[in-house]
GUTI-871149 format. One record per residue (C-alpha): x, y, z; residue number from 1. Coordinates in nm, 2 decimals, padded with zeros to 4 digits, always signed. Layout:
BEGIN
+--------+--------+--------+-----+
:   east :  north :     up :   k :
+--------+--------+--------+-----+
:      X :      Y :      Z : NUM :
...
+--------+--------+--------+-----+
//
This chain:
BEGIN
+--------+--------+--------+-----+
:   east :  north :     up :   k :
+--------+--------+--------+-----+
: +00.00 : +00.00 : +00.00 :   1 :
: +00.28 : +00.24 : +00.09 :   2 :
: +00.46 : +00.16 : -00.23 :   3 :
: +00.14 : +00.23 : -00.43 :   4 :
: +00.10 : +00.57 : -00.25 :   5 :
: +00.46 : +00.66 : -00.33 :   6 :
: +00.41 : +00.56 : -00.69 :   7 :
: +00.09 : +00.76 : -00.71 :   8 :
: +00.27 : +01.07 : -00.57 :   9 :
: +00.55 : +01.02 : -00.82 :  10 :
: +00.30 : +01.01 : -01.11 :  11 :
: +00.14 : +01.33 : -00.98 :  12 :
: +00.48 : +01.50 : -00.95 :  13 :
: +00.58 : +01.37 : -01.30 :  14 :
: +00.41 : +01.66 : -01.49 :  15 :
: +00.57 : +01.92 : -01.27 :  16 :
: +00.91 : +01.75 : -01.30 :  17 :
: +00.87 : +01.75 : -01.68 :  18 :
: +00.77 : +02.11 : -01.68 :  19 :
: +01.08 : +02.21 : -01.47 :  20 :
: +01.31 : +02.01 : -01.70 :  21 :
: +01.14 : +02.17 : -02.01 :  22 :
: +01.18 : +02.52 : -01.86 :  23 :
: +01.55 : +02.45 : -01.78 :  24 :
: +01.60 : +02.33 : -02.14 :  25 :
: +01.43 : +02.64 : -02.28 :  26 :
: +01.64 : +02.87 : -02.06 :  27 :
: +01.96 : +02.69 : -02.16 :  28 :
: +01.87 : +02.70 : -02.53 :  29 :
: +01.77 : +03.07 : -02.50 :  30 :
: +02.11 : +03.15 : -02.33 :  31 :
: +02.29 : +02.96 : -02.61 :  32 :
: +02.09 : +03.14 : -02.88 :  33 :
: +02.17 : +03.48 : -02.71 :  34 :
: +02.54 : +03.40 : -02.70 :  35 :
: +02.54 : +03.29 : -03.06 :  36 :
: +02.36 : +03.60 : -03.16 :  37 :
: +02.61 : +03.82 : -02.98 :  38 :
: +02.90 : +03.64 : -03.14 :  39 :
: +02.74 : +03.69 : -03.48 :  40 :
: +02.70 : +04.06 : -03.41 :  41 :
: +03.07 : +04.09 : -03.33 :  42 :
: +03.17 : +03.89 : -03.64 :  43 :
: +02.93 : +04.10 : -03.85 :  44 :
: +03.10 : +04.42 : -03.73 :  45 :
: +03.44 : +04.28 : -03.82 :  46 :
: +03.32 : +04.17 : -04.16 :  47 :
: +03.17 : +04.52 : -04.22 :  48 :
: +03.50 : +04.68 : -04.12 :  49 :
: +03.70 : +04.45 : -04.34 :  50 :
: +03.49 : +04.52 : -04.65 :  51 :
: +03.47 : +04.89 : -04.57 :  52 :
: +03.85 : +04.92 : -04.55 :  53 :
: +03.95 : +04.69 : -04.84 :  54 :
: +03.90 : +04.32 : -04.76 :  55 :
: +04.18 : +04.22 : -05.00 :  56 :
: +04.43 : +04.45 : -04.83 :  57 :
: +04.34 : +04.30 : -04.49 :  58 :
: +04.39 : +03.94 : -04.63 :  59 :
: +04.72 : +04.05 : -04.79 :  60 :
: +04.84 : +04.19 : -04.46 :  61 :
: +04.74 : +03.89 : -04.26 :  62 :
: +04.91 : +03.65 : -04.51 :  63 :
: +05.24 : +03.84 : -04.51 :  64 :
: +05.30 : +03.89 : -04.14 :  65 :
: +05.65 : +03.84 : -04.00 :  66 :
: +05.61 : +03.54 : -03.77 :  67 :
: +05.93 : +03.63 : -03.58 :  68 :
: +05.77 : +03.94 : -03.44 :  69 :
: +05.45 : +03.75 : -03.36 :  70 :
: +05.66 : +03.50 : -03.15 :  71 :
: +05.82 : +03.79 : -02.97 :  72 :
: +05.47 : +03.94 : -02.90 :  73 :
: +05.35 : +03.61 : -02.75 :  74 :
: +05.65 : +03.60 : -02.52 :  75 :
: +05.59 : +03.96 : -02.41 :  76 :
: +05.22 : +03.88 : -02.35 :  77 :
: +05.31 : +03.58 : -02.13 :  78 :
: +05.55 : +03.80 : -01.92 :  79 :
: +05.28 : +04.08 : -01.90 :  80 :
: +05.03 : +03.83 : -01.76 :  81 :
: +05.30 : +03.71 : -01.51 :  82 :
: +05.34 : +04.07 : -01.39 :  83 :
: +04.96 : +04.10 : -01.34 :  84 :
: +04.95 : +03.76 : -01.16 :  85 :
: +05.23 : +03.87 : -00.92 :  86 :
: +05.03 : +04.19 : -00.85 :  87 :
: +04.72 : +03.98 : -00.77 :  88 :
: +04.92 : +03.74 : -00.55 :  89 :
: +05.05 : +04.04 : -00.35 :  90 :
: +04.70 : +04.16 : -00.29 :  91 :
: +04.60 : +03.80 : -00.18 :  92 :
: +04.90 : +03.78 : +00.05 :  93 :
: +04.78 : +04.10 : +00.23 :  94 :
: +04.45 : +03.91 : +00.29 :  95 :
: +04.64 : +03.63 : +00.47 :  96 :
: +04.65 : +03.37 : +00.19 :  97 :
: +04.91 : +03.23 : -00.04 :  98 :
: +04.84 : +03.10 : -00.39 :  99 :
: +05.11 : +02.91 : -00.59 : 100 :
: +05.22 : +03.11 : -00.89 : 101 :
: +05.12 : +02.83 : -01.14 : 102 :
: +04.77 : +02.81 : -00.98 : 103 :
: +04.73 : +03.19 : -00.98 : 104 :
: +04.84 : +03.21 : -01.34 : 105 :
: +04.60 : +02.94 : -01.46 : 106 :
: +04.31 : +03.11 : -01.26 : 107 :
: +04.40 : +03.45 : -01.41 : 108 :
: +04.40 : +03.31 : -01.77 : 109 :
: +04.09 : +03.10 : -01.70 : 110 :
: +03.89 : +03.41 : -01.60 : 111 :
: +04.02 : +03.58 : -01.91 : 112 :
: +03.91 : +03.29 : -02.13 : 113 :
: +03.56 : +03.30 : -01.97 : 114 :
: +03.56 : +03.68 : -02.03 : 115 :
: +03.64 : +03.62 : -02.40 : 116 :
: +03.31 : +03.43 : -02.44 : 117 :
: +03.09 : +03.64 : -02.21 : 118 :
: +02.98 : +04.01 : -02.24 : 119 :
: +03.12 : +04.29 : -02.02 : 120 :
: +03.41 : +04.07 : -01.89 : 121 :
: +03.19 : +03.90 : -01.63 : 122 :
: +03.41 : +03.60 : -01.66 : 123 :
: +03.65 : +03.78 : -01.41 : 124 :
: +03.40 : +03.69 : -01.14 : 125 :
: +03.49 : +03.33 : -01.17 : 126 :
: +03.85 : +03.39 : -01.05 : 127 :
: +03.78 : +03.36 : -00.67 : 128 :
: +03.60 : +03.03 : -00.74 : 129 :
: +03.91 : +02.89 : -00.91 : 130 :
: +04.13 : +02.95 : -00.61 : 131 :
: +03.88 : +02.87 : -00.33 : 132 :
: +04.11 : +02.59 : -00.20 : 133 :
: +04.36 : +02.86 : -00.11 : 134 :
: +04.15 : +03.16 : +00.00 : 135 :
: +03.79 : +03.21 : +00.11 : 136 :
: +03.56 : +03.31 : -00.17 : 137 :
: +03.46 : +03.63 : +00.02 : 138 :
: +03.82 : +03.74 : +00.05 : 139 :
: +03.89 : +03.61 : -00.30 : 140 :
: +03.63 : +03.85 : -00.42 : 141 :
: +03.79 : +04.14 : -00.22 : 142 :
: +04.12 : +04.06 : -00.40 : 143 :
: +03.94 : +04.07 : -00.73 : 144 :
: +03.78 : +04.40 : -00.66 : 145 :
: +04.11 : +04.56 : -00.55 : 146 :
: +04.28 : +04.40 : -00.86 : 147 :
: +04.03 : +04.55 : -01.10 : 148 :
: +04.02 : +04.88 : -00.91 : 149 :
: +04.39 : +04.93 : -00.98 : 150 :
: +04.33 : +04.84 : -01.34 : 151 :
: +04.06 : +05.11 : -01.36 : 152 :
: +04.28 : +05.37 : -01.20 : 153 :
: +04.57 : +05.30 : -01.43 : 154 :
: +04.34 : +05.30 : -01.74 : 155 :
: +04.18 : +05.63 : -01.64 : 156 :
: +04.52 : +05.79 : -01.57 : 157 :
: +04.66 : +05.68 : -01.91 : 158 :
: +04.34 : +05.78 : -02.09 : 159 :
: +04.36 : +06.13 : -01.95 : 160 :
: +04.73 : +06.15 : -02.06 : 161 :
: +04.62 : +06.03 : -02.40 : 162 :
: +04.36 : +06.30 : -02.43 : 163 :
: +04.61 : +06.57 : -02.33 : 164 :
: +04.86 : +06.43 : -02.59 : 165 :
: +04.60 : +06.43 : -02.87 : 166 :
: +04.48 : +06.78 : -02.78 : 167 :
: +04.82 : +06.93 : -02.74 : 168 :
: +04.92 : +06.78 : -03.08 : 169 :
: +04.61 : +06.92 : -03.24 : 170 :
: +04.51 : +06.57 : -03.35 : 171 :
: +04.16 : +06.62 : -03.19 : 172 :
: +04.00 : +06.97 : -03.19 : 173 :
: +03.66 : +07.13 : -03.16 : 174 :
: +03.35 : +06.92 : -03.08 : 175 :
: +03.55 : +06.59 : -03.08 : 176 :
: +03.77 : +06.72 : -02.80 : 177 :
: +03.47 : +06.85 : -02.60 : 178 :
: +03.29 : +06.51 : -02.63 : 179 :
: +03.61 : +06.32 : -02.52 : 180 :
: +03.66 : +06.56 : -02.23 : 181 :
: +03.30 : +06.52 : -02.11 : 182 :
: +03.33 : +06.14 : -02.14 : 183 :
: +03.65 : +06.14 : -01.93 : 184 :
: +03.48 : +06.37 : -01.68 : 185 :
: +03.20 : +06.11 : -01.64 : 186 :
: +03.45 : +05.83 : -01.59 : 187 :
: +03.64 : +06.03 : -01.33 : 188 :
: +03.31 : +06.10 : -01.14 : 189 :
: +03.23 : +05.73 : -01.15 : 190 :
: +03.58 : +05.63 : -01.02 : 191 :
: +03.55 : +05.89 : -00.74 : 192 :
: +03.21 : +05.76 : -00.64 : 193 :
: +03.34 : +05.41 : -00.64 : 194 :
: +03.64 : +05.52 : -00.42 : 195 :
: +03.41 : +05.69 : -00.18 : 196 :
: +03.19 : +05.38 : -00.14 : 197 :
: +03.49 : +05.15 : -00.11 : 198 :
: +03.71 : +05.34 : +00.13 : 199 :
: +03.51 : +05.61 : +00.31 : 200 :
: +03.15 : +05.50 : +00.32 : 201 :
: +03.19 : +05.12 : +00.29 : 202 :
: +03.10 : +05.03 : +00.65 : 203 :
: +02.80 : +05.26 : +00.65 : 204 :
: +02.68 : +05.13 : +00.31 : 205 :
: +02.73 : +04.76 : +00.41 : 206 :
: +02.56 : +04.83 : +00.75 : 207 :
: +02.26 : +04.98 : +00.56 : 208 :
: +02.24 : +04.68 : +00.32 : 209 :
: +02.26 : +04.43 : +00.61 : 210 :
: +01.98 : +04.60 : +00.80 : 211 :
: +01.77 : +04.61 : +00.48 : 212 :
: +01.83 : +04.23 : +00.43 : 213 :
: +01.73 : +04.16 : +00.79 : 214 :
: +01.41 : +04.36 : +00.75 : 215 :
: +01.33 : +04.18 : +00.42 : 216 :
: +01.41 : +03.84 : +00.58 : 217 :
: +01.18 : +03.91 : +00.88 : 218 :
: +00.89 : +03.96 : +00.64 : 219 :
: +00.96 : +03.74 : +00.35 : 220 :
: +01.15 : +03.42 : +00.28 : 221 :
: +01.39 : +03.45 : -00.01 : 222 :
: +01.62 : +03.17 : -00.10 : 223 :
: +01.98 : +03.26 : -00.08 : 224 :
: +01.94 : +03.60 : +00.08 : 225 :
: +02.14 : +03.48 : +00.39 : 226 :
: +02.43 : +03.41 : +00.16 : 227 :
: +02.42 : +03.77 : +00.04 : 228 :
: +02.43 : +03.90 : +00.40 : 229 :
: +02.72 : +03.68 : +00.49 : 230 :
: +02.90 : +03.78 : +00.17 : 231 :
: +02.87 : +04.15 : +00.25 : 232 :
: +03.00 : +04.10 : +00.60 : 233 :
: +03.28 : +03.88 : +00.47 : 234 :
: +03.37 : +04.15 : +00.21 : 235 :
: +03.39 : +04.42 : +00.48 : 236 :
: +03.60 : +04.20 : +00.70 : 237 :
: +03.84 : +04.13 : +00.41 : 238 :
: +03.89 : +04.49 : +00.33 : 239 :
: +03.95 : +04.57 : +00.70 : 240 :
: +04.21 : +04.30 : +00.71 : 241 :
: +04.44 : +04.48 : +00.47 : 242 :
: +04.71 : +04.69 : +00.65 : 243 :
: +04.80 : +05.02 : +00.48 : 244 :
: +04.57 : +04.96 : +00.18 : 245 :
: +04.67 : +05.29 : +00.02 : 246 :
: +05.04 : +05.20 : +00.01 : 247 :
: +04.94 : +04.86 : -00.14 : 248 :
: +04.72 : +05.03 : -00.41 : 249 :
: +05.00 : +05.28 : -00.49 : 250 :
: +05.25 : +05.00 : -00.56 : 251 :
: +04.99 : +04.80 : -00.75 : 252 :
: +04.91 : +05.11 : -00.96 : 253 :
: +05.28 : +05.14 : -01.06 : 254 :
: +05.29 : +04.77 : -01.14 : 255 :
: +04.98 : +04.80 : -01.36 : 256 :
: +05.12 : +05.10 : -01.55 : 257 :
: +05.44 : +04.89 : -01.62 : 258 :
: +05.21 : +04.61 : -01.75 : 259 :
: +05.05 : +04.86 : -01.99 : 260 :
: +05.40 : +04.95 : -02.11 : 261 :
: +05.46 : +04.58 : -02.18 : 262 :
: +05.11 : +04.55 : -02.35 : 263 :
: +05.20 : +04.85 : -02.57 : 264 :
: +05.53 : +04.68 : -02.66 : 265 :
: +05.33 : +04.37 : -02.76 : 266 :
: +05.10 : +04.57 : -02.99 : 267 :
: +05.41 : +04.75 : -03.14 : 268 :
: +05.56 : +04.41 : -03.22 : 269 :
: +05.24 : +04.31 : -03.39 : 270 :
: +05.25 : +04.63 : -03.59 : 271 :
: +05.60 : +04.56 : -03.70 : 272 :
: +05.49 : +04.21 : -03.80 : 273 :
: +05.24 : +04.38 : -04.02 : 274 :
: +05.50 : +04.61 : -04.17 : 275 :
: +05.40 : +04.93 : -03.99 : 276 :
: +05.45 : +05.13 : -03.68 : 277 :
: +05.32 : +05.40 : -03.45 : 278 :
: +05.45 : +05.64 : -03.18 : 279 :
: +05.50 : +05.43 : -02.86 : 280 :
: +05.39 : +05.70 : -02.62 : 281 :
: +05.06 : +05.76 : -02.81 : 282 :
: +04.99 : +05.39 : -02.82 : 283 :
: +05.06 : +05.36 : -02.45 : 284 :
: +04.80 : +05.63 : -02.36 : 285 :
: +04.54 : +05.53 : -02.62 : 286 :
: +04.53 : +05.15 : -02.59 : 287 :
: +04.35 : +05.16 : -02.25 : 288 :
: +04.06 : +05.35 : -02.42 : 289 :
: +04.04 : +05.06 : -02.67 : 290 :
: +04.04 : +04.80 : -02.39 : 291 :
: +03.74 : +04.97 : -02.22 : 292 :
: +03.54 : +04.87 : -02.53 : 293 :
: +03.56 : +04.51 : -02.41 : 294 :
: +03.31 : +04.61 : -02.15 : 295 :
: +03.04 : +04.67 : -02.41 : 296 :
: +02.78 : +04.40 : -02.32 : 297 :
: +02.66 : +04.36 : -02.68 : 298 :
: +02.91 : +04.10 : -02.78 : 299 :
: +03.14 : +03.85 : -02.60 : 300 :
: +03.47 : +04.03 : -02.50 : 301 :
: +03.36 : +04.34 : -02.69 : 302 :
: +03.41 : +04.14 : -03.02 : 303 :
: +03.39 : +04.38 : -03.31 : 304 :
: +03.39 : +04.69 : -03.09 : 305 :
: +03.75 : +04.64 : -02.97 : 306 :
: +03.86 : +04.58 : -03.33 : 307 :
: +03.68 : +04.90 : -03.44 : 308 :
: +03.86 : +05.09 : -03.16 : 309 :
: +04.19 : +04.96 : -03.28 : 310 :
: +04.12 : +05.09 : -03.63 : 311 :
: +04.01 : +05.43 : -03.50 : 312 :
: +04.33 : +05.47 : -03.29 : 313 :
: +04.56 : +05.35 : -03.57 : 314 :
: +04.40 : +05.59 : -03.81 : 315 :
: +04.46 : +05.87 : -03.56 : 316 :
: +04.83 : +05.77 : -03.56 : 317 :
: +04.86 : +05.75 : -03.93 : 318 :
: +04.84 : +05.37 : -03.97 : 319 :
: +04.62 : +05.26 : -04.27 : 320 :
: +04.29 : +05.10 : -04.17 : 321 :
: +04.35 : +04.76 : -04.33 : 322 :
: +04.67 : +04.73 : -04.12 : 323 :
: +04.49 : +04.85 : -03.81 : 324 :
: +04.22 : +04.59 : -03.85 : 325 :
: +04.48 : +04.32 : -03.92 : 326 :
: +04.67 : +04.41 : -03.60 : 327 :
: +04.34 : +04.39 : -03.40 : 328 :
: +04.26 : +04.05 : -03.55 : 329 :
: +04.61 : +03.91 : -03.49 : 330 :
: +04.60 : +04.04 : -03.13 : 331 :
: +04.26 : +03.89 : -03.07 : 332 :
: +04.36 : +03.55 : -03.21 : 333 :
: +04.69 : +03.55 : -03.02 : 334 :
: +04.53 : +03.64 : -02.68 : 335 :
: +04.24 : +03.39 : -02.72 : 336 :
: +04.48 : +03.11 : -02.81 : 337 :
: +04.70 : +03.19 : -02.51 : 338 :
: +04.40 : +03.21 : -02.28 : 339 :
: +04.29 : +02.86 : -02.40 : 340 :
: +04.63 : +02.70 : -02.35 : 341 :
: +04.72 : +02.87 : -02.02 : 342 :
: +04.37 : +02.90 : -01.87 : 343 :
: +04.22 : +02.55 : -01.91 : 344 :
: +04.37 : +02.44 : -01.58 : 345 :
: +04.19 : +02.72 : -01.40 : 346 :
: +03.86 : +02.64 : -01.56 : 347 :
: +03.89 : +02.27 : -01.45 : 348 :
: +03.88 : +02.39 : -01.09 : 349 :
: +03.54 : +02.54 : -01.12 : 350 :
+--------+--------+--------+-----+
//
């Protein structure tokens, strides 16, 4: 009798189980379709740029690149990543943890690989999960926030320098200069607001959010809300655990600028491989602006938008558009290949 009752209950629950499985399949398929659509948008932009700026010239440039300079660029990229990994390990050490260099390198590249296939670089959020055996996820997220914070500071600093260089050289004038200046002003305001919340108003903001969560929890039952509460408290505790954070951030800022110098050297080598060149100091100050286009959530990793940014910057510096697009495509292919090879070990830890 008991078995019959259980079988009857199972039959009654069968339609609901099927509906849940069907809904999961629809969501999974919808997500896959959205990703495919975003990839197609990025590829469409690249094809449009190629045909706009002479498709045959782009193919000719790609087929005649100097592989020696490409190999040098790959070596420089691997060393650039190592510098950034050591910067992250320094932040992690200030949080009381120690991650082996190989593991940190694989996690760093693994998060880059996931960012290559996801919009707005959200793949970076997976990095704390890849090293959870060495540091608590809450503190791992603190290290990620500080790591990205120094990236933003250095990119903003170099972008401002780039704007001043372009304006003083009369490369940009009039309404273009005004639009760029206003854009930089908005970015500076956002960074200042973030700094205010992170360093000055953090405890007050987190206290407010925790009280709000407690109030919601007393009236309603939301699955997972307790995890949000513990995460906020863990994040605050992690930031408080760092001694002399401003000195740490100052050192990390200097390291990040040096990494941008190495990144500029890599792009310069790719330019030489394509038979061209550009002023190093201008590239150093303008490439961070191009990198921000990877945050555009329309396509994975800013596919198409970053390439368009490369073309625009190269045109400003006197590099023909077909060569600029070729450099962008070579750099994209080189970085993705490197992310796959070096980041697979990190993804396996998820």
